[in-house]
C-alpha positions as CSV (number, residue, x, y, z in Angstrom):
1,M,-67.9,-35.9,-60.7
2,N,-67.6,-35.5,-64.4
3,F,-65.2,-33.0,-66.0
4,R,-68.0,-30.6,-67.1
5,K,-69.5,-30.5,-63.6
6,A,-66.0,-29.9,-62.1
7,Q,-65.4,-27.0,-64.5
8,L,-68.8,-25.4,-63.5
9,N,-68.0,-25.8,-59.8
10,K,-64.6,-24.1,-60.3
11,I,-66.2,-21.2,-62.2
12,M,-68.8,-20.8,-59.5
13,D,-66.1,-21.0,-56.8
14,N,-64.0,-18.3,-58.7
15,K,-67.0,-16.1,-58.9
16,T,-67.8,-16.5,-55.3
17,L,-64.2,-15.8,-54.3
18,K,-64.1,-12.7,-56.5
19,S,-67.3,-11.5,-54.9
20,L,-65.9,-12.1,-51.4
21,R,-62.8,-10.1,-52.2
22,E,-64.9,-7.2,-53.6
23,D,-66.9,-7.3,-50.3
24,L,-63.6,-7.1,-48.4
25,V,-62.6,-4.0,-50.3
26,G,-66.1,-2.5,-49.5
27,E,-65.7,-3.2,-45.8
28,L,-62.2,-1.7,-45.7
29,G,-63.5,1.4,-47.5
30,A,-66.4,1.7,-45.1
31,I,-64.0,1.4,-42.1
32,N,-61.8,4.1,-43.5
33,Q,-64.7,6.4,-44.3
34,Y,-66.2,6.1,-40.8
35,Q,-62.8,6.8,-39.3
36,E,-62.4,9.9,-41.4
37,H,-65.8,11.1,-40.1
38,I,-64.8,10.3,-36.6
39,D,-61.6,12.3,-36.9
40,E,-63.4,15.3,-38.3
41,I,-66.4,15.5,-35.9
42,N,-66.3,17.2,-32.6
43,D,-69.5,15.9,-31.1
44,E,-68.6,13.1,-28.7
45,E,-72.0,11.4,-29.0
46,V,-71.8,11.2,-32.8
47,K,-68.2,10.0,-32.5
48,K,-69.4,7.2,-30.2
49,I,-72.1,6.1,-32.6
50,L,-69.8,6.2,-35.7
51,S,-67.2,4.3,-33.7
52,H,-69.7,1.6,-33.0
53,I,-70.7,1.4,-36.7
54,R,-67.0,1.4,-37.7
55,D,-66.4,-1.5,-35.3
56,D,-69.4,-3.4,-36.8
57,E,-67.7,-3.0,-40.2
58,K,-64.5,-4.5,-38.7
59,E,-66.5,-7.5,-37.5
60,H,-68.0,-7.9,-41.0
61,L,-64.4,-7.8,-42.4
62,S,-63.4,-10.6,-40.0
63,E,-66.4,-12.7,-41.0
64,L,-65.6,-12.3,-44.7
65,I,-62.0,-13.3,-44.1
66,K,-63.2,-16.4,-42.2
67,I,-65.3,-17.4,-45.2
68,L,-62.5,-16.6,-47.6
69,R,-60.1,-18.8,-45.6
70,K,-62.6,-21.7,-45.7
71,L,-63.1,-21.5,-49.5
72,D,-59.7,-20.5,-50.8
73,V,-57.1,-23.1,-49.9
74,I,-54.2,-21.1,-51.3
75,Q,-55.2,-18.0,-49.4
76,E,-55.5,-20.1,-46.2
77,E,-52.0,-21.4,-46.8
78,K,-50.7,-17.9,-47.0
79,F,-52.4,-16.9,-43.8
80,R,-50.9,-19.9,-42.0
81,K,-47.5,-19.1,-43.4
82,E,-47.7,-15.6,-41.9
83,E,-49.2,-17.1,-38.7
84,L,-52.4,-15.2,-39.1
């Protein structure tokens, strides 16, 4: 691979990683927001539905972390160091 192509791939990878991290922030925000609603609502049926949606967001978070670990070697090393 020539130098220019390697530079472009690194830029694309950095943009991808930045986007993934922003997605992680969004998922965490959604989890917190659903939890706040769950804590404030008295209707058990609505709580159950919102809990399900919150748990879906947690699954999305896990999937994004899995992708991040695959694409970011340094981040993966940090996860392994902490036994995550």
